[in-house]
C-alpha positions as CSV (number, residue, x, y, z in Angstrom):
1,M,0.1,0.0,0.2
2,K,0.9,3.6,-0.6
3,I,1.1,5.6,2.5
4,S,1.2,9.4,3.4
5,I,2.2,10.8,6.5
6,F,1.4,14.4,7.3
7,T,3.9,15.8,10.2
8,I,4.4,19.6,10.6
9,G,6.4,20.9,13.0
10,T,10.5,20.4,14.5
11,Q,12.7,17.7,13.9
12,G,11.3,15.9,17.1
13,D,8.0,15.6,15.3
14,V,9.6,14.2,12.2
15,R,12.3,11.7,13.7
16,P,9.5,9.1,14.8
17,F,7.9,9.1,11.4
18,A,11.3,8.5,9.8
19,A,11.8,5.6,12.1
20,F,8.2,4.2,11.4
21,G,8.1,5.0,8.0
22,R,11.2,2.9,7.2
23,Y,9.7,-0.1,9.1
24,L,6.7,0.1,7.2
25,Q,8.5,0.6,3.9
26,A,10.5,-3.0,5.2
27,Q,7.2,-4.4,5.3
28,G,6.6,-3.5,1.5
29,H,4.6,-0.5,1.8
30,G,5.5,2.7,-0.2
31,V,6.0,5.8,2.3
32,T,6.0,9.4,1.7
33,I,6.6,12.1,4.5
34,V,4.6,15.3,3.9
35,T,6.7,18.1,5.9
36,S,8.7,20.9,5.8
37,D,11.9,21.0,3.3
38,R,14.1,21.4,6.3
39,H,13.7,18.0,7.1
40,R,14.5,16.7,3.7
41,P,18.2,15.3,4.9
42,L,16.8,13.0,7.7
43,I,13.9,11.7,5.2
44,D,16.5,11.2,2.6
45,E,18.6,9.3,5.0
46,A,15.5,7.0,6.0
47,G,15.2,6.2,2.5
48,L,11.6,7.5,2.2
49,G,9.7,10.0,-0.3
50,H,9.3,13.4,0.7
51,V,6.8,16.2,-0.4
52,A,7.7,19.6,1.0
53,I,4.8,21.5,2.6
54,E,4.9,25.3,3.6
55,S,5.6,25.3,7.0
56,D,8.8,26.5,9.0
57,F,8.5,26.1,12.7
58,A,12.0,27.0,13.2
59,E,11.3,30.5,11.4
60,L,8.2,30.7,13.8
61,M,10.0,30.1,16.9
62,A,12.9,32.5,16.0
63,R,10.1,35.2,15.1
64,E,8.2,34.6,18.4
65,H,11.0,34.0,20.7
66,A,10.3,36.8,22.8
67,L,6.4,35.3,23.4
68,M,7.8,31.9,23.8
69,D,9.9,33.5,26.6
70,T,6.8,34.3,28.6
71,G,5.4,31.1,29.0
72,N,2.0,31.9,28.1
73,Q,1.0,28.6,26.2
74,W,-2.1,30.5,25.2
75,K,-0.5,33.2,23.5
76,V,2.0,30.8,21.9
77,G,-0.8,28.8,20.6
78,R,-2.7,31.9,19.1
79,E,0.3,32.7,17.1
80,M,1.0,29.5,16.0
81,G,-2.7,29.5,14.7
82,R,-2.2,32.6,12.9
83,S,0.9,31.3,11.1
84,M,-1.1,28.2,10.1
85,A,-3.6,30.5,8.5
86,E,-0.7,31.9,7.0
87,W,0.2,28.7,5.5
88,M,-3.1,27.4,4.9
89,P,-3.9,28.6,1.4
90,R,-1.1,26.6,-0.1
91,W,-1.9,23.3,2.4
92,A,-5.0,22.1,0.4
93,E,-3.3,21.9,-2.6
94,Q,0.0,20.5,-1.4
95,G,-1.9,18.0,0.5
96,M,-3.8,17.0,-2.6
97,D,-0.7,16.3,-4.4
98,A,1.0,14.5,-1.7
99,T,-1.6,11.8,-1.6
100,Q,-2.1,11.0,-5.3
101,G,-2.5,7.3,-5.4
102,A,-2.3,7.0,-1.5
103,D,-4.2,4.3,0.3
104,L,-3.7,5.3,3.7
105,V,-2.8,8.9,5.5
106,L,-1.2,9.3,9.0
107,G,-1.4,12.9,10.7
108,S,0.4,14.0,13.5
109,G,0.1,17.4,15.7
110,S,-0.5,20.2,13.4
111,G,-0.8,17.9,10.5
112,T,-3.6,16.0,11.9
113,V,-6.4,18.5,10.5
114,L,-4.7,18.5,6.9
115,G,-4.3,14.9,6.8
116,G,-7.7,14.2,8.0
117,A,-9.2,16.6,5.6
118,V,-7.1,15.4,2.3
119,A,-8.2,11.7,3.4
120,E,-11.9,12.6,3.6
121,K,-11.8,14.5,0.4
122,R,-10.0,11.3,-1.3
123,G,-12.2,8.7,0.6
124,I,-9.2,6.9,2.0
125,G,-8.3,5.7,5.7
126,F,-7.1,8.2,8.2
127,V,-5.1,7.3,11.4
128,Q,-3.8,9.8,13.8
129,A,-0.4,9.2,15.5
130,Q,0.3,11.3,18.5
131,F,3.2,11.7,21.0
132,M,1.1,12.8,23.9
133,P,-2.1,11.4,25.6
134,L,-4.8,13.7,23.8
135,T,-7.7,11.6,24.2
136,P,-9.8,12.7,27.5
137,S,-9.8,10.4,30.4
138,R,-10.5,10.2,34.1
139,H,-7.0,8.8,34.8
140,I,-4.9,11.8,32.9
141,P,-5.0,15.4,34.1
142,P,-5.3,18.1,31.3
143,L,-2.1,18.4,29.7
144,W,-1.9,22.4,30.6
145,P,-1.7,23.8,33.2
146,L,-1.0,20.5,35.0
147,P,-2.8,20.4,38.5
148,R,-0.6,20.6,41.6
149,R,-2.3,17.6,43.3
150,P,-4.1,14.6,41.8
151,L,-7.8,15.7,40.7
152,P,-11.0,13.3,41.0
153,G,-11.9,11.5,37.5
154,I,-14.5,13.8,36.7
155,A,-12.4,16.7,37.1
156,N,-9.9,15.4,34.8
157,L,-12.5,14.4,32.2
158,T,-14.1,17.9,32.4
159,L,-11.0,20.1,32.1
160,S,-9.6,17.8,29.4
161,H,-12.4,18.3,27.2
162,A,-12.4,22.0,28.2
163,L,-8.8,22.0,27.3
164,R,-9.7,20.4,23.7
165,L,-12.3,23.2,23.0
166,M,-9.9,26.0,23.7
167,T,-7.2,24.5,21.8
168,W,-9.6,23.8,19.0
169,R,-10.7,27.4,18.9
170,L,-7.3,28.7,18.6
171,F,-6.9,26.6,15.4
172,A,-10.3,26.5,13.8
173,K,-9.7,29.3,11.6
174,P,-7.0,27.4,9.6
175,S,-8.6,24.2,10.2
176,Q,-11.9,25.3,8.8
177,G,-10.2,27.2,5.6
178,I,-8.4,24.1,4.8
179,R,-11.9,22.2,4.7
180,L,-13.4,25.2,2.6
181,A,-10.5,25.1,-0.1
182,L,-11.1,21.1,-0.1
183,D,-14.8,21.8,-0.7
184,L,-15.5,19.8,2.5
185,P,-18.4,20.8,5.1
186,P,-17.3,23.0,8.0
187,L,-16.6,21.2,11.5
188,P,-18.8,22.1,14.5
189,W,-17.9,25.0,16.6
190,R,-16.9,22.6,19.2
191,G,-14.5,20.7,16.8
192,P,-14.5,17.5,15.1
193,W,-14.9,15.2,18.2
194,Y,-18.3,16.5,18.6
195,S,-19.7,15.9,15.1
196,R,-22.3,13.4,14.7
197,E,-20.3,11.8,11.9
198,Y,-16.9,11.4,14.3
199,R,-19.1,9.9,17.1
200,S,-20.7,7.4,14.9
201,R,-17.0,6.8,13.2
202,P,-14.4,7.8,15.4
203,R,-11.0,7.8,14.0
204,P,-8.1,5.7,15.4
205,V,-5.1,7.0,17.4
206,L,-1.8,5.2,17.6
207,Y,-0.2,6.7,20.8
208,A,3.7,6.4,19.9
209,F,4.8,6.2,23.6
210,S,5.4,3.7,26.1
211,R,2.8,2.2,28.3
212,H,5.5,1.8,30.9
213,L,5.6,5.5,31.0
214,Q,2.0,6.3,30.5
215,P,-0.3,3.2,30.7
216,H,-3.3,2.9,28.7
217,P,-6.2,4.3,30.5
218,A,-9.1,2.2,31.4
219,D,-11.5,4.4,30.0
220,W,-9.9,4.8,26.4
221,P,-11.4,2.3,24.0
222,R,-8.9,0.0,22.8
223,E,-10.9,-0.8,19.5
224,R,-9.7,2.8,18.4
225,A,-6.9,3.8,20.7
226,T,-3.6,1.9,21.3
227,V,-0.5,2.9,23.0
228,A,2.0,1.6,21.0
229,G,5.4,2.3,22.4
230,F,8.3,4.8,21.3
231,W,9.6,5.0,17.6
232,F,13.2,5.2,17.5
233,F,15.2,6.4,14.5
234,D,18.7,5.1,15.5
235,Q,21.8,6.5,13.9
236,A,24.6,5.2,16.3
237,Q,25.8,2.7,13.5
238,S,26.3,5.2,10.7
239,W,27.6,8.4,13.1
240,T,31.2,9.1,13.7
241,P,31.9,11.3,16.6
242,P,34.2,14.5,15.9
243,A,37.8,13.9,17.8
244,V,36.9,16.5,20.3
245,L,33.9,14.6,21.5
246,S,35.7,11.4,22.0
247,A,38.3,13.0,23.8
248,F,36.0,14.9,26.0
249,L,34.5,11.8,27.0
250,E,37.6,9.6,27.7
251,A,38.9,12.5,29.7
252,G,37.0,12.0,32.8
253,P,34.0,10.6,34.3
254,P,30.7,10.4,32.3
255,P,29.6,14.0,31.7
256,I,26.0,14.9,32.2
257,Y,23.9,16.1,29.1
258,I,22.4,19.3,28.5
259,G,20.3,20.4,25.5
260,F,16.8,21.9,24.7
261,G,16.8,20.3,21.3
262,S,14.8,22.8,18.8
263,M,13.5,25.3,21.3
264,L,14.7,28.7,21.0
265,T,14.9,31.6,23.3
266,G,15.4,35.5,23.0
267,R,17.5,35.0,26.1
268,T,20.0,32.8,24.8
269,T,22.9,34.4,26.4
270,S,21.5,34.6,29.9
271,L,20.2,30.8,29.5
272,T,23.5,29.8,28.7
273,Q,25.1,31.6,31.5
274,L,22.7,30.1,33.9
275,V,23.2,26.6,32.4
276,L,27.3,27.3,32.9
277,D,26.7,28.3,36.4
278,A,24.4,25.4,37.3
279,V,27.3,22.9,36.0
280,S,30.0,24.7,38.2
281,I,27.7,24.7,41.2
282,S,26.9,21.1,40.7
283,G,30.6,20.1,40.3
284,R,29.9,18.0,37.1
285,R,31.4,17.6,33.6
286,A,28.9,18.6,30.9
287,I,28.3,18.4,27.1
288,V,26.2,21.3,26.2
289,A,24.2,20.6,22.7
290,T,23.3,23.9,21.0
291,G,20.6,22.4,19.0
292,W,18.5,25.2,16.9
293,G,20.3,28.0,18.8
294,G,18.7,27.8,22.4
295,L,22.1,27.6,23.9
296,Q,25.3,29.2,22.6
297,P,29.1,29.1,23.4
298,P,30.2,32.0,25.2
299,E,32.1,34.4,23.0
300,I,35.1,34.4,25.4
301,G,36.3,31.9,28.0
302,R,36.8,28.0,27.8
303,R,36.1,25.7,30.5
304,D,37.9,22.2,30.7
305,N,34.7,20.6,32.4
306,I,32.3,21.7,29.6
307,L,32.1,20.7,25.9
308,F,29.7,22.6,23.6
309,I,28.5,20.6,20.5
310,D,25.9,21.2,17.7
311,N,24.1,17.9,18.5
312,A,24.6,14.2,18.3
313,P,22.4,11.1,18.0
314,H,20.8,10.5,21.2
315,D,21.3,7.0,20.6
316,W,25.1,7.2,20.3
317,L,25.7,9.9,23.0
318,F,23.2,9.1,25.8
319,P,24.5,5.5,27.0
320,R,28.0,7.5,27.2
321,V,26.7,10.2,29.8
322,S,25.2,9.9,33.2
323,L,21.9,12.0,33.4
324,A,20.1,14.3,30.5
325,V,18.8,17.9,31.3
326,H,16.5,18.7,28.6
327,H,13.2,20.4,27.4
328,G,11.1,17.5,27.6
329,G,10.2,16.7,24.1
330,A,8.9,13.3,23.5
331,G,11.5,11.8,21.3
332,T,14.4,13.2,23.9
333,V,11.9,11.7,26.9
334,A,12.1,8.3,24.8
335,A,15.9,8.4,24.0
336,A,17.2,9.2,27.7
337,T,14.7,6.9,29.5
338,R,15.9,4.1,27.1
339,A,19.1,4.8,27.8
340,G,18.4,4.5,31.7
341,L,19.2,7.9,32.6
342,P,17.9,10.0,35.3
343,Q,16.5,13.3,33.7
344,V,15.9,16.8,34.6
345,V,13.1,18.5,32.3
346,V,13.1,22.3,31.7
347,P,9.8,22.3,29.6
348,F,9.3,25.1,26.9
349,V,6.0,24.3,25.3
350,A,3.0,22.3,24.9
351,D,3.5,18.5,25.8
352,Q,6.8,19.2,27.3
353,F,4.9,20.2,30.6
354,F,3.0,16.8,30.6
355,W,6.0,14.7,30.1
356,A,8.0,16.8,33.0
357,W,5.0,16.0,35.1
358,R,4.8,12.4,34.2
359,L,8.5,11.8,34.8
360,K,8.7,13.5,38.1
361,S,5.6,11.3,39.1
362,L,7.4,8.3,38.0
363,G,10.9,9.2,39.9
364,L,12.5,10.0,36.8
365,N,12.6,13.7,37.1
366,P,13.3,15.1,40.4
367,M,11.3,18.4,40.4
368,L,9.3,20.6,38.1
369,L,11.3,23.5,37.1
370,D,9.6,26.6,35.9
371,R,12.2,28.0,33.1
372,T,10.7,31.7,33.3
373,A,11.8,32.1,37.0
374,M,14.6,29.2,37.2
375,T,17.8,30.0,38.7
376,A,21.3,28.3,38.4
377,D,20.8,27.2,42.0
378,N,17.5,25.8,41.2
379,L,19.1,23.9,38.1
380,A,21.9,22.7,40.2
381,T,19.7,21.3,43.0
382,A,17.9,19.4,40.3
383,I,20.8,17.8,39.0
384,R,22.4,16.8,42.1
385,Q,18.8,15.1,43.2
386,A,18.8,13.4,39.8
387,D,22.2,11.7,40.5
388,R,21.5,10.4,43.5
389,D,21.8,6.3,43.5
390,G,17.8,6.0,44.3
391,A,16.7,8.0,41.1
392,R,19.4,6.0,39.1
393,T,18.0,2.6,40.3
394,I,14.6,3.8,39.1
395,A,16.0,5.1,35.7
396,Q,17.8,1.8,35.1
397,A,14.7,-0.1,35.8
398,Y,12.6,1.8,33.3
399,G,15.5,1.8,30.7
400,K,15.4,-2.2,30.5
401,L,11.5,-2.0,30.1
402,I,11.7,0.5,27.2
403,R,14.4,-1.5,25.5
404,S,12.0,-4.5,25.6
405,E,9.3,-3.0,23.6
406,N,9.1,-2.8,20.0
407,G,6.6,0.2,19.5
408,M,6.6,-0.1,15.7
409,A,5.7,-3.9,15.6
410,R,2.9,-2.9,17.9
411,A,1.6,-0.1,15.8
412,L,1.6,-2.3,12.6
413,R,-0.5,-4.8,14.5
414,A,-3.1,-1.8,15.5
415,L,-3.3,-0.8,11.7
416,K,-4.0,-4.3,10.6
417,S,-6.5,-5.0,13.3
418,W,-8.2,-1.5,12.3
419,K,-8.3,-2.9,8.7
420,M,-6.2,0.1,7.6
421,L,-3.4,-2.4,6.4
422,P,-4.1,-5.6,4.8
423,L,-3.3,-8.7,7.4
């Protein structure tokens, strides 16, 4: 079968689909990923087809870094909705071009609405694939803002539905615009989940995270929602580390890793200095990954206990470090947990707050840090607490569980059970 995958966002949104697409292709299916042209090198490495779509979240975050720094998730969501409205005029055409001859569409994140609308227009199957729990449940709190203490089940359910409605209103304009461009009927004011058609034939959802970190809630219908497990795009076997990185790793005990991936901030210099001060207070060696530019090497001064790198494959680097300080993206959570690492999560946006909270509840993240108010002392304290023997024992136990899973095989079985792929 020919499968088109819509994923619009950062590299962390694309990597799992590069992995799953390669897995599906090995099963004899043709796979095309529809995303920003920025991610073409990764998709080419996976050996998959690629159709570019007008969307550049790196440019969006660079433009809105001041808003990101406020920590106001609603304002961030509103600006994302406005950007999608700017991209939308081309999306319907690009989406239809990308699905010529397709038999199945997968959609994730901001690509869910577009992928679903295009699949509906073509009359072919559509499956969501998400990296955080979005189906309302009595057993999972609303993703944001997360409560400070456990809530009654009815409160979790009610607040999650309310959050779903509020999120839909932020993105309703571009979503309805896509449907208008495709000559499809508009969705209800409250969103697609409350339409008569959706209730009679709900879309199945693949949740690409581990049941060991977030179990399948009892009130999620198993006939249309599967917690499959993480999807890993491993590069360790094909990647050669620069000599300076190898030398640093060999020069002393395993360092800590600090990196915020594709997250950007308008306070790069002050955040970098905070990180350097926290490392100094903690007395640890550290590898600091600059990523898309959230952290930068200082213009002057070099510290023998700190190495700055652009990036390195997590499956290569994480087994060689002692703990990971990161932003809480689902892919980094997956890689660090699989490596058996204690983690310190400094969330920036969206699902990162959920994963920070979830890892803390499991004993994998020592405390909830507020990036907008965090100090070097706060971060150093979190690093010391994460590095205790008890935390490391817990992390190693979860690492063993994650390594025993095969999330892509489980996802394939779900697609077959839903008759989206042939048995």
